[in-house]
C-alpha positions as CSV (number, residue, x, y, z in Angstrom):
1,X,45.6,12.1,5.5
2,X,44.9,15.8,5.1
3,X,42.7,17.9,7.3
4,X,40.0,18.0,4.7
5,X,39.9,14.2,4.6
6,X,39.5,14.1,8.4
7,X,36.7,16.6,8.2
8,X,34.9,14.7,5.4
9,X,35.2,11.4,7.4
10,X,33.7,13.2,10.4
11,X,30.8,14.5,8.5
12,X,30.2,11.1,6.9
13,X,30.2,9.4,10.4
14,X,27.8,12.1,11.8
15,X,25.5,11.6,8.9
16,X,25.5,7.9,9.3
17,X,24.7,8.2,13.1
18,X,21.9,10.6,12.3
19,X,20.5,8.3,9.7
20,X,20.4,5.3,12.1
21,X,18.9,7.5,14.8
22,X,16.1,8.8,12.4
23,X,15.4,5.2,11.2
24,X,15.1,3.9,14.7
25,X,12.7,6.7,15.6
26,X,10.5,5.8,12.6
27,X,10.5,2.1,13.5
28,X,9.4,2.9,17.1
29,X,6.6,5.1,15.8
30,X,5.4,2.3,13.6
31,X,5.6,-0.1,16.5
32,X,3.5,2.2,18.7
33,X,0.9,2.6,16.0
34,X,0.7,-1.2,15.6
35,X,0.2,-1.5,19.4
36,X,-2.6,1.1,19.3
37,X,-4.3,-0.7,16.4
38,X,-4.2,-4.0,18.2
39,X,-5.7,-2.4,21.3
40,X,-8.4,-0.7,19.2
41,X,-9.3,-4.1,17.6
42,X,-9.5,-5.8,21.0
43,X,-11.9,-3.0,22.2
44,X,-14.1,-3.3,19.1
45,X,-14.3,-7.1,19.6
46,X,-15.4,-6.6,23.2
47,X,-18.1,-4.2,22.2
48,X,-19.2,-6.5,19.4
49,X,-19.6,-9.4,21.9
50,X,-21.9,-7.6,24.3
């Protein structure tokens, strides 16, 4: 393998790691939003009952 091929492989691996990292951050944001929605619904149910 030439030097250029090593460099290309390194960039490819770094890009893949970044993609996975970005995707996991997005999933966590969505999860937090869902938790907040559930909490909000529960609060609105409590106020509706009283």
